[in-house]
N, CA and C of each residue as an Amber inpcrd file, in Angstrom:
protein
   582
 143.5070000 105.0580000 161.2600000 143.0470000 106.1460000 160.3920000
 143.9770000 106.2920000 159.1830000 145.2820000 106.2500000 159.4180000
 146.2320000 106.4040000 158.3240000 146.1050000 105.2550000 157.3130000
 145.9140000 104.0600000 157.8470000 145.7630000 102.8940000 156.9790000
 144.4870000 103.0180000 156.1420000 143.4170000 103.5280000 156.7380000
 142.1630000 103.7330000 156.0160000 142.3460000 104.7510000 154.8930000
 143.0820000 105.8360000 155.1480000 143.3480000 106.8480000 154.1290000
 144.1510000 106.2670000 152.9760000 145.1400000 105.4030000 153.3020000
 145.9290000 104.7650000 152.2530000 145.0420000 103.8440000 151.4140000
 144.1370000 103.1500000 152.0580000 143.2120000 102.2620000 151.3550000
 142.3090000 103.0690000 150.4160000 141.8020000 104.1990000 150.8870000
 140.9620000 105.0560000 150.0550000 141.7700000 105.6050000 148.8890000
 143.0000000 106.0300000 149.1570000 143.8720000 106.5470000 148.1020000
 144.1110000 105.4680000 147.0400000 144.3330000 104.2280000 147.4780000
 144.5210000 103.1130000 146.5440000 143.2630000 102.8930000 145.7000000
 142.1060000 102.9640000 146.3310000 140.8420000 102.7810000 145.6010000
 140.6520000 103.8730000 144.5470000 140.9630000 105.1120000 144.9230000
 140.8460000 106.2220000 143.9680000 141.7470000 105.9690000 142.7720000
 142.9720000 105.5570000 143.0220000 143.9230000 105.2770000 141.9560000
 143.4560000 104.1020000 141.0960000 142.9970000 103.0300000 141.7420000
 142.5560000 101.8410000 141.0140000 141.3520000 102.1380000 140.1250000
 140.3670000 102.8410000 140.6810000 139.1720000 103.1730000 139.8920000
 139.5420000 104.0960000 138.7440000 140.4140000 105.0530000 138.9890000
 140.8490000 105.9560000 137.9170000 141.5230000 105.1960000 136.7820000
 142.4260000 104.2910000 137.1130000 143.1230000 103.4970000 136.0950000
 142.1450000 102.6060000 135.3250000 141.2490000 101.9770000 136.0440000
 140.2770000 101.0840000 135.4110000 139.3440000 101.8610000 134.4840000
 138.8920000 103.0130000 134.9260000 138.0060000 103.8500000 134.1150000
 138.7130000 104.3230000 132.8500000 139.9360000 104.7740000 132.9790000
 140.7060000 105.2210000 131.8130000 140.9110000 104.0650000 130.8410000
 141.1890000 102.8830000 131.3640000 141.3570000 101.7060000 130.5080000
 140.0570000 101.3890000 129.7630000 138.9230000 101.4290000 130.4630000
 137.6190000 101.1930000 129.8170000 137.3790000 102.2040000 128.6990000
 137.6740000 103.4690000 128.9750000 137.4670000 104.5160000 127.9690000
 138.3850000 104.3160000 126.7670000 139.6610000 104.0590000 127.0160000
 140.6130000 103.8690000 125.9150000 140.2230000 102.6790000 125.0460000
 139.8470000 101.5690000 125.6610000 139.4420000 100.3830000 124.9010000
 138.1620000 100.6270000 124.1120000 137.2390000 101.3770000 124.6810000
 135.9790000 101.6840000 123.9900000 136.2100000 102.6300000 122.8200000
 137.0010000 103.6720000 123.0320000 137.2880000 104.6250000 121.9520000
 138.0660000 103.9590000 120.8170000 138.9180000 103.0030000 121.1430000
 139.7090000 102.3090000 120.1210000 138.8180000 101.5120000 119.1680000
 137.6580000 101.0810000 119.6460000 136.7450000 100.2810000 118.8170000
 135.7310000 101.1440000 118.0590000 135.6830000 102.4260000 118.3500000
 134.6930000 103.3180000 117.7460000 135.2440000 103.9380000 116.4720000
 134.4400000 103.8860000 115.4030000 134.8580000 104.5100000 114.1490000
 133.9130000 105.6510000 113.7960000 134.4260000 106.5700000 113.0070000
 133.6200000 107.6870000 112.5340000 132.4230000 107.1710000 111.7350000
 132.6520000 106.1470000 110.9460000 131.5850000 105.5580000 110.1260000
 130.4410000 105.0130000 110.9920000 130.7830000 104.3700000 112.0900000
 129.7590000 103.8310000 112.9950000 128.9410000 104.9540000 113.6110000
 129.6080000 106.0130000 114.0310000 128.8950000 107.1630000 114.6090000
 127.9590000 107.7750000 113.5670000 128.4470000 107.9620000 112.3470000
 127.6220000 108.5340000 111.2730000 126.4040000 107.6690000 110.9740000
 126.5910000 106.3470000 110.9540000 125.4680000 105.4410000 110.7010000
 124.4300000 105.5280000 111.8170000 124.9020000 105.6120000 113.0540000
 123.9770000 105.7440000 114.1910000 123.1680000 107.0330000 114.0750000
 123.8290000 108.1230000 113.7260000 123.1460000 109.4090000 113.5580000
 122.1450000 109.3270000 112.4120000 122.5260000 108.6970000 111.3030000
 121.6050000 108.5240000 110.1730000 120.3430000 107.7850000 110.6010000
 120.5180000 106.7230000 111.3520000 119.3630000 105.9430000 111.8180000
 118.4700000 106.7940000 112.7110000 119.0640000 107.4870000 113.6470000
 118.2670000 108.3110000 114.5770000 117.4970000 109.3870000 113.8220000
 118.1620000 110.0780000 112.9020000 117.4950000 111.1660000 112.1700000
 116.4150000 110.6680000 111.2160000 116.5690000 109.4690000 110.6860000
 115.5820000 108.9640000 109.7200000 114.4220000 108.2210000 110.3760000
 114.4830000 108.0270000 111.6800000 113.4410000 107.2700000 112.3760000
 112.3070000 108.1710000 112.8470000 111.1090000 107.6080000 112.8380000
 109.9530000 108.3510000 113.3490000 109.8930000 108.2820000 114.8700000
 109.8930000 107.0680000 115.4100000 109.9030000 106.8810000 116.8600000
 111.2710000 106.3610000 117.2690000 111.6820000 106.7690000 118.4710000
 113.0030000 106.4140000 118.9900000 112.8240000 105.7620000 120.3590000
 112.9020000 104.4590000 120.4120000 112.8150000 103.7390000 121.6770000
 114.2290000 103.6460000 122.2550000 114.3500000 103.9100000 123.5500000
 115.6590000 103.8440000 124.2050000 115.5150000 102.9220000 125.4060000
 116.2750000 101.8310000 125.3910000 116.0870000 100.7890000 126.3870000
 117.3630000 100.4530000 127.1310000 117.2220000 100.2770000 128.4270000
 118.2930000  99.8070000 129.2870000 117.6910000  99.4200000 130.6180000
 118.1090000  98.2920000 131.1590000 117.5340000  97.8020000 132.4130000
 118.6190000  97.6290000 133.4650000 118.1720000  97.5780000 134.7040000
 119.0660000  97.4920000 135.8620000 120.0750000  98.6330000 135.7890000
 121.3570000  98.3590000 135.9010000 122.3740000  99.4140000 135.8880000
 122.4160000 100.1830000 134.5830000 122.1280000  99.4940000 133.4710000
 122.1640000 100.1430000 132.1550000 121.0320000 101.1540000 131.9720000
 120.0640000 101.1490000 132.8770000 118.9800000 102.1400000 132.8040000
 119.5370000 103.5540000 132.9130000 120.6510000 103.7250000 133.6240000
 121.2490000 105.0630000 133.7420000 121.6620000 105.5910000 132.3730000
 122.1690000 104.7190000 131.5180000 122.5560000 105.1210000 130.1590000
 121.3230000 105.4770000 129.3380000 120.2680000 104.6630000 129.4580000
 119.0290000 104.9010000 128.7030000 118.3670000 106.2090000 129.1340000
 118.3760000 106.4800000 130.4270000 117.7780000 107.7300000 130.9300000
 118.5550000 108.9270000 130.3960000 119.8770000 108.8520000 130.4170000
 120.7000000 109.9460000 129.9120000 120.4310000 110.1780000 128.4230000
 120.4800000 109.0950000 127.6320000 120.2510000 109.2270000 126.1890000
 118.8520000 109.7770000 125.9140000 117.8580000 109.2930000 126.6250000
 116.4810000 109.7700000 126.4370000 116.3710000 111.2630000 126.7250000
 116.9580000 111.6930000 127.8340000 116.8230000 113.1030000 128.2240000
 117.4470000 114.0430000 127.2040000 118.5380000 113.6390000 126.5770000
 119.1880000 114.4820000 125.5690000 118.5230000 114.3520000 124.1960000
 118.0900000 113.1480000 123.8360000 117.4120000 112.9700000 122.5450000
 116.1220000 113.7910000 122.4660000 115.4280000 113.9210000 123.6060000
 114.1960000 114.7300000 123.6530000 114.4350000 116.1550000 123.1440000
 115.6500000 116.6360000 123.2770000 115.9790000 117.9940000 122.8510000
 116.2340000 118.0950000 121.3500000 116.4340000 116.9460000 120.7030000
 116.8700000 116.9610000 119.3020000 115.9130000 116.2980000 118.3250000
 115.1430000 115.3310000 118.7780000 114.2080000 114.6220000 117.9000000
 112.8850000 114.4260000 118.6350000 111.8640000 114.1220000 117.8770000
 110.5520000 113.8970000 118.4980000 110.3340000 112.4080000 118.7410000
 109.3030000 112.1100000 119.4920000 108.8900000 110.7290000 119.7690000
 110.0130000 109.8710000 120.3320000 110.4890000 110.2320000 121.5070000
 111.4990000 109.4490000 122.2180000 110.7850000 108.7210000 123.3560000
 110.8910000 107.3890000 123.3450000 110.1640000 106.5670000 124.3100000
 111.1640000 105.7770000 125.1490000 111.2810000 106.0940000 126.4410000
 112.2050000 105.3370000 127.2910000 111.6000000 103.9990000 127.7190000
 112.4230000 102.9740000 127.7350000 112.0380000 101.6530000 128.2330000
 113.0730000 101.2640000 129.2760000 112.7660000 101.5360000 130.5400000
 113.7760000 101.3370000 131.5840000 113.3170000 100.3960000 132.6990000
 112.1130000  99.8640000 132.5750000 111.6140000  98.9230000 133.5770000
 111.4250000  97.5650000 132.9200000 112.1210000  96.5670000 133.4090000
 112.0830000  95.2250000 132.8260000 110.7870000  94.5280000 133.2320000
 109.7170000  94.9460000 132.5850000 108.4030000  94.3760000 132.8900000
 107.5410000  94.4020000 131.6350000 106.3320000  93.8880000 131.7430000
 105.4390000  93.7660000 130.5910000 105.1600000  95.1040000 129.9180000
 105.2160000  96.2020000 130.6560000 104.9430000  97.5200000 130.0550000
 105.9540000  97.8580000 128.9620000 107.1820000  97.3530000 129.0680000
 108.1840000  97.5920000 128.0250000 107.7840000  96.8790000 126.7390000
 107.2820000  95.6650000 126.8550000 106.8150000  94.9050000 125.6900000
 105.6130000  95.6010000 125.0710000 104.6910000  96.0500000 125.9020000
 103.5120000  96.7730000 125.4020000 103.9180000  98.0410000 124.6700000
 104.8600000  98.7760000 125.2220000 105.2790000 100.0510000 124.6310000
 105.9050000  99.8670000 123.2610000 106.6030000  98.7640000 123.0610000
 107.3070000  98.5590000 121.7960000 106.4850000  97.7370000 120.8000000
 105.3230000  97.2650000 121.2050000 104.5380000  96.3640000 120.3510000
 104.0970000  96.9990000 119.0310000 104.0270000  98.3190000 118.9690000
 103.6230000  98.9690000 117.7010000 104.8110000  99.5490000 116.9280000
 106.0170000  99.0840000 117.2320000 107.2080000  99.5440000 116.5080000
 107.0940000  99.1400000 115.0320000 107.5930000  99.9960000 114.1550000
 107.5260000  99.7250000 112.7140000 108.9150000  99.8270000 112.0900000
 108.9680000  99.5650000 110.8010000 110.2300000  99.6600000 110.0570000
 110.7280000 101.0970000 109.9620000 109.8910000 102.0610000 110.3000000
 110.2930000 103.4700000 110.2620000 110.8310000 103.9640000 111.5960000
 110.9500000 103.0600000 112.5680000 111.3840000 103.4060000 113.9150000
 112.7550000 102.8090000 114.2090000 113.3000000 103.1780000 115.3690000
 114.5560000 102.5680000 115.8230000 114.4990000 102.3300000 117.3200000
 115.3600000 101.4350000 117.7510000 115.5500000 101.2130000 119.1840000
 117.0420000 101.3190000 119.4740000 117.3540000 102.0570000 120.5210000
 118.7190000 102.1620000 121.0290000 118.7060000 101.3300000 122.3070000
 119.4930000 100.2630000 122.2980000 119.4500000  99.2950000 123.3920000
 120.8050000  99.2160000 124.0810000 120.8000000  99.3790000 125.4050000
 122.0000000  99.2210000 126.2330000 121.8690000  97.8780000 126.9440000
 122.7630000  96.9510000 126.6450000 122.6770000  95.6360000 127.2710000
 124.0770000  95.0700000 127.5030000 124.3420000  94.7340000 128.7410000
 125.6510000  94.2340000 129.1500000 125.4690000  93.0100000 130.0300000
 126.5310000  92.2280000 130.2340000 126.3870000  91.0490000 131.0920000
 125.9050000  91.4650000 132.4850000 125.1200000  90.7810000 132.9880000
 124.2150000  89.6910000 132.7250000 123.0700000  90.2510000 131.9100000
 122.9690000  89.8140000 130.6780000 121.9670000  90.3270000 129.7510000
 120.5730000  90.0030000 130.2740000 119.7540000  91.0340000 130.3880000
 118.3900000  90.8510000 130.8620000 117.5800000  90.1190000 129.7940000
 116.7990000  89.1280000 130.2000000 115.9940000  88.3390000 129.2580000
 115.0570000  89.2070000 128.4190000 114.5360000  90.2600000 128.9950000
 113.5890000  91.1010000 128.2610000 114.2480000  91.7760000 127.0540000
 115.5710000  91.9740000 127.1090000 116.2750000  92.5490000 125.9620000
 116.1030000  91.6870000 124.7150000 116.1450000  90.3800000 124.8890000
 115.9780000  89.4650000 123.7570000 114.5820000  89.6050000 123.1520000
 113.5760000  89.7460000 124.0120000 112.1910000  89.9170000 123.5300000
 112.0380000  91.2350000 122.7800000 112.5640000  92.3100000 123.3380000
 112.4700000  93.6170000 122.6840000 113.1720000  93.6070000 121.3250000
 114.3470000  93.0250000 121.3060000 115.1250000  92.9760000 120.0680000
 114.4270000  92.1240000 119.0140000 113.8290000  91.0220000 119.4320000
 113.1060000  90.1550000 118.4970000 111.9130000  90.8940000 117.8950000
 111.1560000  91.6050000 118.7230000 110.0050000  92.3750000 118.2390000
 110.4610000  93.4450000 117.2540000 111.4970000  94.1810000 117.6080000
 112.0140000  95.2420000 116.7350000 112.5400000  94.6620000 115.4230000
 113.2830000  93.5800000 115.5200000 113.8690000  92.9430000 114.3320000
 112.7670000  92.4360000 113.3900000 111.7560000  91.7880000 113.9540000
 110.6500000  91.2680000 113.1350000 109.8700000  92.3890000 112.4580000
 109.7980000  93.5560000 113.0920000 109.0790000  94.7000000 112.5160000
 109.9270000  95.4320000 111.4720000 111.2110000  95.1110000 111.4000000
 112.0980000  95.7850000 110.4560000 112.6570000  97.0880000 110.9760000
 112.4960000  97.3310000 112.2760000 113.0380000  98.5580000 112.8870000
 114.5570000  98.4590000 112.9540000 115.2120000  99.6110000 112.9280000
 116.6700000  99.6610000 113.0470000 117.0590000  99.5280000 114.5190000
 118.1720000  98.8360000 114.7580000 118.6250000  98.5870000 116.1200000
 120.0570000  99.0970000 116.2900000 120.2440000  99.9680000 117.2840000
 121.5620000 100.4480000 117.6880000 121.8290000  99.8220000 119.0510000
 122.8290000  98.9630000 119.1200000 123.1180000  98.2160000 120.3430000
 124.4240000  98.6740000 120.9790000 124.3500000  99.0420000 122.2430000
 125.5330000  99.2870000 123.0710000 125.7330000  98.0220000 123.8920000
 126.8740000  97.3650000 123.7200000 127.1270000  96.1320000 124.4520000
 128.6230000  95.9630000 124.6790000 128.9980000  94.8700000 125.3170000
 130.3910000  94.6860000 125.7300000 131.2780000  94.0020000 124.6990000
 130.6840000  93.3650000 123.6900000 131.5210000  92.6750000 122.6940000
 130.7260000  92.4320000 121.4150000 131.4470000  92.2780000 120.3090000
 130.8010000  92.0330000 119.0200000 130.0900000  90.6900000 118.9870000
 130.4930000  89.7730000 119.8380000 129.8630000  88.4530000 119.8920000
 128.7580000  88.3850000 120.9490000 128.2880000  89.5140000 121.3980000
 127.1690000  89.5620000 122.3330000 126.0030000  88.7730000 121.7430000
 125.2280000  88.0770000 122.5630000 124.1030000  87.3110000 122.0290000
 123.0320000  88.1780000 121.3520000 123.1010000  89.4800000 121.5180000
 122.1390000  90.3890000 120.8930000 122.6600000  90.9990000 119.5900000
 123.9360000  90.8490000 119.3220000 124.5760000  91.5500000 118.1980000
 124.0460000  91.1170000 116.8300000 123.7020000  89.8430000 116.6700000
 123.3020000  89.3720000 115.3440000 121.9680000  89.9370000 114.8660000
 121.1800000  90.5340000 115.7550000 119.9160000  91.1570000 115.3480000
 120.0080000  92.6850000 115.3690000 121.2240000  93.2120000 115.3670000
 121.4250000  94.6570000 115.4650000 122.0270000  95.2100000 114.1810000
 121.6280000  96.4320000 113.8380000 122.1790000  97.0990000 112.6610000
 123.5280000  97.7200000 112.9610000 123.6730000  98.2440000 114.1670000
 124.9310000  98.8430000 114.6100000 125.2460000  98.2980000 115.9970000
 126.4880000  97.8640000 116.1650000 126.9450000  97.3840000 117.4630000
 128.0620000  98.3120000 117.9270000 127.8210000  98.9760000 119.0430000
 128.8210000  99.8540000 119.6610000 129.3970000  99.1050000 120.8610000
 130.6440000  98.6870000 120.7320000 131.2850000  97.9060000 121.7880000
 131.9200000  98.8560000 122.7880000 131.4780000  98.7280000 124.0320000
 131.9970000  99.5710000 125.1090000 132.3390000  98.6950000 126.3120000
 133.3810000  99.0680000 126.9990000 133.8330000  98.3130000 128.1630000
 133.1170000  98.8000000 129.4090000 132.5840000  97.8610000 130.1840000
 131.8370000  98.2190000 131.3910000 132.3700000  97.5270000 132.6400000
 133.5320000  96.9050000 132.5280000 134.0830000  96.2160000 133.6840000
 134.3270000  97.1640000 134.8400000 133.9920000  96.7170000 136.0150000
 134.1970000  97.5240000 137.2100000 135.0500000  96.7670000 138.2190000
 135.5570000  97.4540000 139.2050000 136.3810000  96.8120000 140.2290000
 135.5380000  96.0670000 141.2560000 134.3370000  96.5210000 141.4570000
 133.4660000  95.8880000 142.4410000 132.5600000  94.8620000 141.7910000
 131.3890000  94.7010000 142.3510000 130.4460000  93.7010000 141.8650000
 129.4630000  94.2800000 140.8400000 129.6350000  95.5420000 140.4690000
 128.7470000  96.1530000 139.4790000 129.5480000  96.6330000 138.2800000
 128.8470000  96.8430000 137.1820000 129.4770000  97.3990000 135.9870000
 129.7310000  98.8910000 136.1650000 130.6610000  99.3990000 135.4060000
 130.9360000 100.8360000 135.3520000 130.3890000 101.3650000 134.0310000
 129.5560000 102.3880000 134.0800000 128.8850000 102.8960000 132.8780000
 129.5070000 104.1820000 132.3370000 130.7290000 104.4930000 132.7360000
 131.4100000 105.6900000 132.2570000 131.6210000 105.6180000 130.7440000
 132.0980000 104.4850000 130.2390000 132.3790000 104.3580000 128.8040000
 131.1140000 104.4250000 127.9490000 130.0310000 103.6860000 128.2740000
 128.8350000 103.8250000 127.4300000 128.2420000 105.2350000 127.4650000
 128.3550000 105.9040000 128.5940000 127.8760000 107.2850000 128.6600000
 128.7240000 108.1920000 127.7720000 130.0230000 107.9510000 127.7420000
 130.9160000 108.7640000 126.8970000 130.6560000 108.5250000 125.4110000
 130.4320000 107.2880000 125.0230000 130.1320000 106.9920000 123.6230000
 128.7630000 107.5670000 123.2570000 127.8260000 107.5040000 124.1790000
 126.5120000 108.1380000 123.9610000 126.6850000 109.6300000 123.7120000
 127.5690000 110.2330000 124.4860000 127.8610000 111.6670000 124.3500000
 128.3810000 111.9910000 122.9470000 129.2410000 111.1540000 122.4250000
 129.7800000 111.3630000 121.0730000 128.6580000 111.3170000 120.0410000
 127.7730000 110.3520000 120.1710000 126.6550000 110.2450000 119.2260000
 125.7360000 111.4520000 119.3440000 125.4730000 111.8790000 120.5540000
 124.6140000 113.0590000 120.7560000 125.2420000 114.3180000 120.1700000
 126.5270000 114.4900000 120.3360000 127.2030000 115.6680000 119.7790000
 127.2070000 115.6220000 118.2510000 127.4180000 114.4300000 117.6830000
 127.3650000 114.2900000 116.2200000 125.9580000 114.5760000 115.7170000
 124.9720000 114.1080000 116.4540000 123.5710000 114.3580000 116.1010000
 123.2440000 115.8400000 116.1860000 123.7080000 116.4970000 117.2260000
 123.4050000 117.9220000 117.3930000 124.0140000 118.7590000 116.2770000
 125.2010000 118.3840000 115.8160000 125.8340000 119.1600000 114.7550000
 125.1280000 118.9750000 113.4240000 124.5050000 117.8270000 113.2110000
 123.7590000 117.6020000 111.9700000 122.3170000 118.0660000 112.0600000
 121.8010000 118.1050000 113.2520000 120.3860000 118.4100000 113.4530000
 120.0830000 119.9040000 113.4200000 121.0860000 120.7280000 113.6390000
 120.8770000 122.1700000 113.6760000 121.5240000 122.8000000 112.4420000
 120.7260000 123.1440000 111.4300000 121.2950000 123.6600000 110.1830000
 122.0540000 124.9750000 110.3570000 121.8260000 125.6870000 111.4530000
 122.5310000 126.9490000 111.6940000 123.9560000 126.7260000 112.1440000
 124.2630000 125.4930000 112.5310000 125.5750000 125.2240000 113.1410000
 126.4580000 124.4110000 112.2120000 127.6560000 124.8730000 112.0470000
 128.6450000 124.0430000 111.3780000 129.4780000 123.3350000 112.4410000
 129.3910000 123.8130000 113.6640000 130.0550000 123.1930000 114.8050000
 128.9770000 122.5630000 115.6860000 129.3410000 121.5880000 116.5190000
 128.3400000 120.9770000 117.4010000 127.6820000 122.0090000 118.3260000
 126.4370000 121.7510000 118.6630000 125.7210000 122.6090000 119.5980000
 126.3960000 122.4770000 120.9590000 126.6440000 123.5800000 121.5990000
 127.3420000 123.5470000 122.8850000 126.3910000 123.1150000 123.9920000
 126.9700000 122.6870000 125.1140000 126.1410000 122.3200000 126.2450000
 125.3940000 123.5150000 126.8050000 125.9440000 124.6930000 126.6550000
 125.2320000 125.8860000 127.0950000 123.9260000 126.0120000 126.3200000
 123.9960000 125.7450000 125.0080000 122.8090000 125.7930000 124.1560000
 121.7990000 124.7350000 124.5990000 122.2740000 123.5030000 124.8920000
 121.3760000 122.4360000 125.3300000 120.7500000 122.7730000 126.6740000
 121.5280000 123.3250000 127.6030000 120.9820000 123.6820000 128.9060000
 119.9240000 124.7760000 128.7850000 120.1000000 125.6850000 127.8430000
 119.1000000 126.7310000 127.6270000 117.7830000 126.0960000 127.2010000
 117.8480000 125.0600000 126.3310000 116.6330000 124.3560000 125.9070000
 115.9950000 123.6270000 127.0810000 116.8280000 122.9970000 127.9430000
 116.2890000 122.2950000 129.0950000 115.5200000 123.2520000 129.9990000
 116.0540000 124.4380000 130.1890000 115.4050000 125.4320000 131.0330000
 114.0680000 125.8350000 130.4460000 114.0280000 126.0320000 129.1430000
 112.7880000 126.4140000 128.4810000 111.7560000 125.2940000 128.5720000
 112.2190000 124.0290000 128.4160000 111.3060000 122.8990000 128.4410000
 110.8060000 122.5700000 129.8290000 111.5850000 122.8870000 130.8570000
 111.1840000 122.5470000 132.2360000 110.0710000 123.3770000 132.7120000
């Protein structure tokens, strides 16, 4: 029992250190200019497609749920199947796609990005490196670390960077606020919408 507790304590420490390292490395690559450009794209777009598959679907679901509170026409694409291609087939140059894609990059991401790129839509990509195979067709590349200790990725860093973009968006989207909209304000909207 004591050995098991020590093992759990070690795991807690290891995961904490790894998570902090992922966050620090991700924040070090983030610039104010990149956040502002992402917000500009989101605010100027008519439709907002948000895509993430497998583990990255958690990031897409989070971004979708919060974007619904701030902009109209938010379309989640979280199932790696033909319905995602159908949903994005009418994307235009007035739209954007926010894509979360990390190793092992899902093949459908390449198809979605190609369709969006050919239509002239703006692309905001969350990925693990600037040399990601999807980066060359993206308008903005947000590099976030997703390495995990186990056999899966850790999505703490992409969720945190998403949070920064959402807070920047909320402060620009609400003309009554010179400060970002608080989470209390967002939760009040969620209650009204539910």
